[in-house]
N, C-alpha and C positions, 0 to 999 in steps of 0.2 A: 862473555855471557853473563847476564844479570842473575843474581841469586833469586831463587824461588821462595816465596813466602808460604811456609807450611801453616796449616790450620792449627789452632791450639790443641785440638783433639789428636792430631798427628804428633805434635811435639811432645805431649805428655806420655805418649806410648813409648818414646825413646828412653834409653838409659840416661841417667842424670848428666854424665859427662858430655853426651851429645846434645841434650836438651838445654843445658845451661847457657851456651852462647846463643842459641836460637831464641831464648826468652828476652834477650836484649832488644830494647826498642818497644816491646809490648807495653800496653798501658794497663796498670793495675788499678782497679776501681773499687770503691766501696761507698754504699749509701749509708749515711749517718743521719741523725735527726736534724742536723743543721744544713744538710745538702749532700751533694755528691763530691767525693774526693777522687781525683785521678792523678796518678804519678807514672812517669815513663821509666821503666826499668833500665838502669845504666850499669849495674854491677851484679854479678851472680857468682855462686860457688856450688860445685857439685859434690854430693856425698852419696855413698852407697854401702851396701852391707859388707863388702870385702875391704872396706876402708877403715882403719883403726880410729880415724877422727870422727867417724859417723856414729850417731846415736844408735843406728841399727846394727852396728858391728857385733854387739853381744847377743843379738837375736831379738825375737819378738817379746815385747813387754807391754803392759797397759799403756805406758807413755808413748812407745814407738809404734804401736799398732797401725796408725794411719800411714806410716812409711811403707808398710807391707801390703797396703791395698793397691788396687790398680791406679795408675796415674790419673791426675785430674782433680785432685782434692788438696786440701790444706793440711799442713803440719805446722802447728804453732807451739812453741815451747818457751818456758821461762828460763833465763840464764843469768849467771852471776848474781843471783838473788835480787835483781833489780830490773832486768830488761826482758822484753819478749822479742822473738824472732819469727819471721814469716817464711815458710818454705812451700814450694809447689812440689807435690809428690809426683814422681815420674815412673816410667817403666811398667812392668807387668806385676800383677798381684803375686805376692810372695817374695819379691826381690829386695825390698827394703831400701828404696832410693828416694832422694829429694834434692831439690835445688833451693839453696838459701838465696833469698832476695836481699843482697847486701846494701844496695843503695838505689835511689830513684830520683828523678827530676820532677819537681812539682809542676803540674799541668793545670789543674782545676781545683778549686776549694782551698786556695792558699791561705786565706784568712782563717778558715776552720783549722787548718794544720798549725798555723801560728798560735791560735788559742790553745789547742791541745798540747803543743810543745812549750808554750809560755815564752816564746821568743819571736822576734820579727825578722831575723836574718834568714832570708829564703835559701841561701846556699847551705845553711846548717840544719835545715828542717828535716831532711831525709837522707843525709849522707852517711848512713851507717845503719845496720840492721835494727838496733834498739830504737834509734831516732825515727826510723821509718815506721815501725810498729806503733810507736807513740803518736806520730803525726797523723796516722789514719784511724786513731781511736782504739787500738788493740790494748786492752787492759787486763786480759785474762786469756785462757786457752779454750774458751767455749767454741771457737770456730774450728779447732783442730779436728780433722777427720771429715769436715764438711766438703761437699763437692763445690768446685768453682762454678758459681752462678750468681745471679742477682740477689739471692737471699743471703749471701755471705760476702765473698769477694769474687770479682770476675775480671777477666782479661780481655782487652780489646786489641785488635791487631794494629801494628804500626802502619803509617801511611805507605811505607815501602820497606822491603827487607833491608837489613843492615849488611853492607858489603864487608867481606872478610878483612880487608885492610883497616877497617874502622874498629876491629875487635882486638884488644890486647889480651894476651894470655899470660898469667903469672901463677906463682905459688899462692896458696890460700894464706890468709892472715888471721891472727888471733887464735891460732891453735898450736899445740905442741906435738901431737901425733900426726904422722904422715904429712908434715908441713912442707915437704919437698915436692909434693904432687902439683902439677901445673893445671889445677882445676878451678882457678879463679878467672873470670872473664869480665872485661869492662870496656866501655866505649872510650876510645882514644880521645884525650883532651877534654873530656866532659868534666865540668867543674863540680858536678854533684857526686862524683865517685868518692867513696869513703877515704879518709886519711889513714896513712900507714902508721 
C-alpha cells in the first residue's frame, strides 16, 4: 500500500514527533529580492514541551511564544551567538511544539544561495540548520511567529510521498539534554543531510 500524502494543514496539526518525518520531501520556499529560493527538506528533528532539549520546556516566554501557537507558523531563533535556525511550529495551541529543519537539498535559486553563503559547493550550502537559514537569507528573527505563506516562507508538497523505508530515524545531534530520544529523521543516502 502506497503512503498517502497529507496536506501541510494536516501535518502541522500533528504533534512534532509525528510531523517531523512527514515534512521530509516537502519544498521550503522563500521569495527574496533576487528571486525565489526552493529547497527540499531532507532532515528534521522534533521538539516539544515535555522534552528537556526543547526551548518550550521551561514554559511560555517572549522568545518561545510562537511554539505555543497553533501549528503552521515559523519559529526562528538565534543560537550559539552566530546562527539562525528555522522551525515549523506543529500541534495545537498551548502545546509548545516545533520541528527543526536541519538540512535541505537545493532545488531552485542555487546561485542566490551561493551568494548568501559565500561558497560555491552546492553540497555544503544547506546541510545544517545554520547553513540553511543563511542560504535562504535569514539574518534575524523577524519571521518568527509568522504564518507559513507566500509573504514569509511557504511549503510546497513533494511530487510523491516519501516511503517509510527511505526514512532513517536516529537520535538528535548537537544537544546534551534528552540526546537519547530518536526524534531525528532524514532521507536515507541523501548527500545533503547534515554531518555528524
